[in-house]
C-alpha positions in Angstrom: -63.8 86.2 -7.1 -62.7 90.1 -7.7 -64.0 91.3 -10.7 -61.2 93.5 -11.6 -58.8 91.0 -12.3 -60.7 90.3 -15.6 -59.9 93.6 -17.0 -56.0 93.0 -16.9 -55.9 89.9 -18.3 -55.6 91.6 -21.7 -51.8 90.9 -20.5 -52.0 86.9 -21.3 -53.9 87.7 -24.6 -50.9 89.4 -26.6 -49.1 87.5 -29.3 -46.1 85.7 -29.2 -43.2 85.1 -32.1 -39.8 83.0 -31.8 -38.2 81.5 -34.8 -40.8 79.5 -37.0 -43.5 79.7 -33.6 -45.9 81.9 -34.0 -49.1 82.5 -31.1 -51.8 84.1 -30.9 -52.1 84.8 -27.1 -49.5 83.8 -24.4 -51.2 80.7 -22.6 -50.3 76.8 -23.3 -51.4 73.8 -22.1 -48.9 72.0 -20.3 -48.2 68.3 -21.1 -50.3 66.2 -18.8 -50.0 62.7 -18.4 -53.4 61.2 -19.7 -52.1 57.1 -20.6 -55.2 56.9 -23.2 -53.1 55.2 -25.9 -53.9 51.7 -26.5 -51.0 49.7 -27.2 -49.8 53.8 -27.5 -51.3 54.4 -30.4 -53.0 57.5 -30.1 -56.5 57.6 -31.9 -59.8 59.8 -32.5 -59.9 60.4 -29.1 -57.0 61.7 -28.4 -56.8 63.8 -31.7 -60.6 64.9 -30.1 -59.3 66.2 -26.5 -56.3 67.8 -28.4 -58.7 69.2 -31.2 -60.9 70.6 -28.4 -58.5 72.8 -26.6 -57.7 74.5 -29.7 -60.7 75.6 -31.0 -61.0 77.4 -27.6 -58.5 79.4 -28.1 -55.4 78.0 -26.4 -52.1 79.6 -27.7 -49.8 76.4 -28.0 -50.3 72.8 -27.0 -48.1 70.8 -25.2 -49.4 67.4 -25.8 -48.2 64.7 -22.6 -45.0 62.8 -22.2 -44.9 60.6 -25.3 -41.8 58.4 -25.2 -38.9 57.7 -27.6 -37.9 54.0 -28.8 -36.3 52.5 -25.6 -36.9 49.5 -24.2 -38.3 50.7 -20.8 -39.1 54.4 -21.9 -42.6 54.2 -20.1 -44.1 53.3 -16.9 -47.4 53.0 -17.6 -49.0 50.9 -20.6 -51.4 54.0 -21.7 -48.3 56.5 -22.2 -48.2 57.2 -26.1 -45.5 56.1 -28.2 -43.5 58.6 -30.3 -42.2 56.2 -32.8 -43.3 53.3 -35.2 -45.1 53.7 -38.2 -48.6 53.2 -36.2 -48.0 55.8 -33.6 -47.0 58.1 -35.8 -49.4 57.9 -38.1 -51.8 58.9 -34.9 -49.7 61.4 -34.3 -50.5 63.1 -37.6 -53.5 62.4 -36.8 -53.5 64.7 -33.5 -51.7 67.5 -35.3 -53.9 67.7 -38.1 -56.8 67.9 -36.2 -55.2 70.6 -33.6 -54.5 72.3 -37.1 -58.1 72.4 -38.5 -58.8 74.5 -35.6 -56.4 77.3 -35.8 -54.0 75.6 -32.9 -50.1 75.0 -32.9 -48.7 72.1 -31.0 -45.9 69.9 -30.0 -45.1 66.4 -28.8 -43.7 66.4 -25.3 -40.6 63.9 -25.8 -40.2 61.5 -23.2 -37.8 59.0 -21.2 -39.6 57.8 -17.8 -36.0 56.8 -16.6 -36.4 54.2 -13.4 -39.3 55.9 -11.7 -42.1 54.2 -10.6 -46.1 54.8 -11.4 -48.0 51.8 -9.9 -47.1 48.4 -9.6 -46.9 48.3 -13.8 -43.6 46.5 -15.3 -41.9 47.1 -18.5 -40.9 43.7 -19.9 -37.0 45.1 -20.1 -35.0 46.6 -17.3 -35.5 50.4 -16.3 -32.9 52.2 -16.9 -30.6 54.8 -15.8 -27.9 56.8 -14.7 -27.3 54.6 -11.9 -29.7 52.0 -11.7 -31.1 54.7 -8.8 -35.0 55.8 -8.4 -33.5 58.2 -5.9 -31.2 58.4 -4.0 -30.2 55.0 -2.2 -33.3 53.4 -4.1 -31.6 50.9 -6.2 -34.1 49.9 -9.2 -32.8 48.6 -12.6 -29.5 48.9 -14.5 -27.5 51.7 -15.3 -27.0 52.8 -18.6 -23.7 51.8 -20.8 -22.6 53.8 -22.8 -24.3 52.3 -26.0 -27.3 53.1 -24.3 -27.0 56.6 -23.8 -25.8 57.7 -27.6 -28.8 54.8 -28.5 -31.2 57.3 -26.2 -29.6 60.1 -27.3 -30.4 58.7 -30.8 -34.1 58.4 -30.5 -35.0 61.6 -28.8 -33.3 63.0 -32.0 -35.1 60.8 -34.2 -38.5 61.9 -32.8 -37.8 65.0 -32.7 -37.1 65.0 -36.5 -40.8 62.8 -36.8 -42.4 65.7 -35.0 -40.7 67.9 -37.5 -42.2 65.8 -40.2 -45.5 65.5 -39.0 -45.8 68.9 -39.2 -45.7 69.9 -35.3 -44.7 73.3 -34.9 -42.6 72.6 -31.5 -41.1 70.1 -29.7 -40.4 70.2 -25.9 -37.9 67.7 -24.4 -38.9 66.2 -20.7 -35.8 67.3 -18.8 -37.6 68.0 -15.5 -39.9 65.9 -12.4 -37.8 63.2 -12.0 -37.3 61.6 -15.0 -34.5 60.5 -17.4 -32.7 63.4 -18.0 -33.4 64.9 -14.9 -31.8 61.6 -13.1 -28.4 62.4 -15.3 -28.4 66.3 -13.6 -29.1 65.3 -10.4 -26.3 64.1 -8.0 -29.0 61.6 -5.8 -29.6 59.8 -9.1 -25.9 60.3 -10.8 -23.0 58.6 -8.9 -21.5 57.7 -12.4 -17.5 58.4 -12.0 -17.4 58.5 -16.5 -18.2 61.6 -18.1 -21.2 61.1 -17.8 -21.6 62.2 -14.3 -19.5 64.4 -12.3 -19.3 66.8 -9.0 -21.0 69.5 -10.8 -24.1 70.6 -12.2 -22.2 71.5 -15.3 -20.1 67.9 -15.5 -23.7 65.7 -14.9 -25.3 67.8 -17.9 -23.3 67.0 -20.3 -25.6 63.7 -21.3 -28.8 66.8 -21.7 -26.3 68.8 -23.7 -25.8 65.9 -26.0 -29.3 65.4 -26.5 -30.3 68.9 -27.2 -27.1 68.8 -29.8 -28.5 65.6 -31.6 -31.9 67.0 -31.6 -30.9 70.5 -32.9 -29.3 68.6 -35.7 -32.2 66.3 -36.6 -34.7 69.3 -37.4 -32.7 72.0 -38.2 -31.7 75.7 -37.1 -35.6 77.6 -37.2 -37.6 74.8 -36.0 -38.3 75.7 -32.1 -37.0 73.4 -29.2 -38.7 73.4 -25.9 -37.1 71.8 -22.9 -38.9 71.4 -19.4 -36.9 71.9 -16.2 -37.5 71.4 -12.4 -35.8 72.1 -9.6 -37.6 69.7 -7.3 -38.1 65.7 -8.0 -41.3 63.5 -7.9 -39.0 61.5 -5.6 -38.1 64.8 -3.4 -40.5 67.7 -4.2 -37.2 69.7 -1.6 -34.6 69.1 -4.2 -32.3 71.4 -5.7 -30.0 71.5 -9.0 -29.0 75.1 -8.1 -28.7 77.2 -4.9 -28.1 80.6 -6.1 -28.6 82.2 -9.4 -24.5 81.7 -10.1 -25.2 78.0 -9.8 -28.6 78.2 -11.8 -26.2 80.1 -14.9 -24.0 76.9 -15.0 -26.7 74.4 -15.2 -29.1 76.7 -18.3 -26.5 78.5 -20.4 -25.2 75.1 -21.7 -28.6 74.0 -22.2 -29.0 76.9 -24.2 -25.4 76.9 -26.2 -26.8 73.4 -26.8 -30.0 74.9 -29.6 -32.4 75.2 -26.7 -34.8 78.0 -27.8 -37.4 78.3 -25.0 -36.9 77.2 -21.7 -40.3 75.6 -19.8 -39.9 76.3 -15.8 -41.8 74.2 -14.0 -42.2 74.9 -10.2 -45.5 73.3 -7.8 -47.0 76.7 -7.1 -45.6 79.8 -10.3 -46.0 82.7 -7.9 -43.0 81.5 -5.5 -40.3 83.4 -5.9 -37.0 81.2 -6.5 -34.3 82.6 -4.4 -36.2 84.8 -2.1 -32.9 85.3 -0.2 -31.5 87.0 -2.9 -34.7 89.4 -4.1 -36.7 89.0 -1.6 -40.6 86.6 -1.1 -41.9 89.1 -4.7 -38.7 88.3 -6.1 -38.4 86.4 -9.7 -39.7 82.7 -9.6 -38.0 80.1 -11.9 -38.8 81.1 -15.3 -37.8 84.3 -14.5 -35.0 84.1 -13.1 -33.9 81.6 -16.7 -35.1 84.7 -18.1 -33.0 86.8 -17.0 -29.9 84.2 -17.2 -30.1 83.0 -20.1 -31.8 85.5 -22.1 -34.2 83.3 -24.1 -37.9 82.8 -23.5 -39.4 81.2 -20.7 -42.6 79.8 -19.8 -43.5 79.3 -16.5 -45.9 76.3 -14.6 -47.3 75.8 -11.7 -51.2 75.9 -10.0 -52.4 78.6 -12.1 -55.9 79.5 -11.0 -56.3 77.0 -8.3 -55.7 76.4 -4.7 -54.0 74.1 -4.5 -50.8 72.1 -6.7 -51.2 69.1 -8.5 -49.8 66.5 -6.4 -53.2 66.6 -4.7 -54.8 65.7 -7.8 -53.4 62.2 -8.1 -54.3 61.7 -4.4 -57.7 62.6 -5.7 -57.9 65.8 -4.1 -60.1 68.3 -6.0 -59.1 72.6 -6.3 -60.8 75.6 -6.3 -60.9 78.3 -8.8 -58.4 81.4 -7.7 -57.8 85.0 -8.9 -55.3 85.8 -11.5 -53.9 89.1 -10.2 -50.6 87.1 -9.4 -50.5 86.0 -12.8 -51.4 89.1 -14.5 -48.6 91.2 -12.5 -46.2 89.2 -13.5 -46.9 88.9 -17.0 -47.2 92.8 -17.2 -43.9 92.6 -15.7 -42.4 90.6 -18.6 -40.7 88.2 -15.6 -42.1 85.1 -18.3 -43.0 85.0 -21.1 -45.5 82.1 -21.9 -47.7 80.8 -19.1 -49.0 77.0 -19.3 -51.8 75.8 -17.9 -52.7 71.9 -16.9 -55.7 71.1 -14.7 -57.6 73.9 -15.4 -57.7 73.4 -18.8 -57.8 69.8 -18.2 -61.2 70.1 -16.3 -62.7 73.1 -18.6 -61.8 73.3 -22.4 -62.8 76.6 -22.3 -61.1 77.9 -19.7 -58.8 80.3 -22.3 -62.2 81.6 -23.7 -63.5 82.4 -20.5 -60.5 84.2 -19.1 -60.7 86.5 -22.6 -63.9 87.4 -21.8 -63.8 88.0 -18.5 -66.0 85.5 -17.1 -64.3 84.7 -14.2 -67.4 83.9 -12.1 -67.7 80.9 -15.1 -64.1 79.2 -14.5 -64.7 76.1 -12.6 -63.5 74.1 -9.8 -61.2 70.9 -10.8 -62.1 67.8 -9.9 -59.6 64.9 -10.1 -62.7 63.0 -11.9 -61.7 64.6 -14.6 -58.1 62.8 -14.7 -59.9 59.4 -15.5 -61.5 60.8 -18.8 -60.1 62.4 -22.3 -62.9 64.6 -22.8 
């Protein structure tokens, strides 16, 4: 690995401030499902896991997806709740532990929609806009008007709980083919009422109403992050916006509704979003989102690793790669923050090593790390 990269990583360690959020650097721990909260309640092991990353200089930690109060909002039994006295008490222990180590953190609030994650089935029927898990793939039930209204309220209630517990931000999971994204996607939202439609603007109404409700619940200064993706776990090639104009019609209403920071998920952060517009070295998803809306953005996708996350779930490891592409884009202020997933999951000291220029000490990612909470 080239050593000159380490001399340039200062750009990753600039402070960042927005509204009430002040970070010591630009590195975010990406949300990563761990599924290790018995009965949905985070405990000491979960708190230690996040506090360890805070102690080793991660700027902002985003929790694994933690679900809102709906009957079938999770697709694995060990996914934590962000509702109910016991779970919220557990999360209080997490944020206190992170703050004790000088860290900043937000929960990722989630509803998995009709997605599958193995053979486990919740007791209640899974719900989605049109009773589909993917195009032409039926599963569960289509949400009623009352279901939709209750789900919007549940997102707002969990966000308010995050603020009350002392978290620094809250993130809404609107990506990767889960519930909010199933409303965005024409392949899974076939509704003929006001929650569907032929255009991305029309299908974004559910997300807009979730954001409005969350903003009303947390007030004007508490930062709201929204995670988005073009790709879906059901279809890696899916595109919600085929060009910048359509992306503006998708993203601007969400920002107008109250989103502060857009977390733009790509499988590989260095890939241009619209190469036909600005070339093979053009802006990535987060770059276009920032250019279009003017709000801060987070980029993510295979940072420092040779393969994307999909291989990890198939038991594949990944080798360390240089950070030159990341540094170049950060120096150009293409996006504001960079989320790091598997590299931080496998090595809690990743940030400190990068800051020290100790690139030769960075560890390859071993998929076995997914089975541990350390």
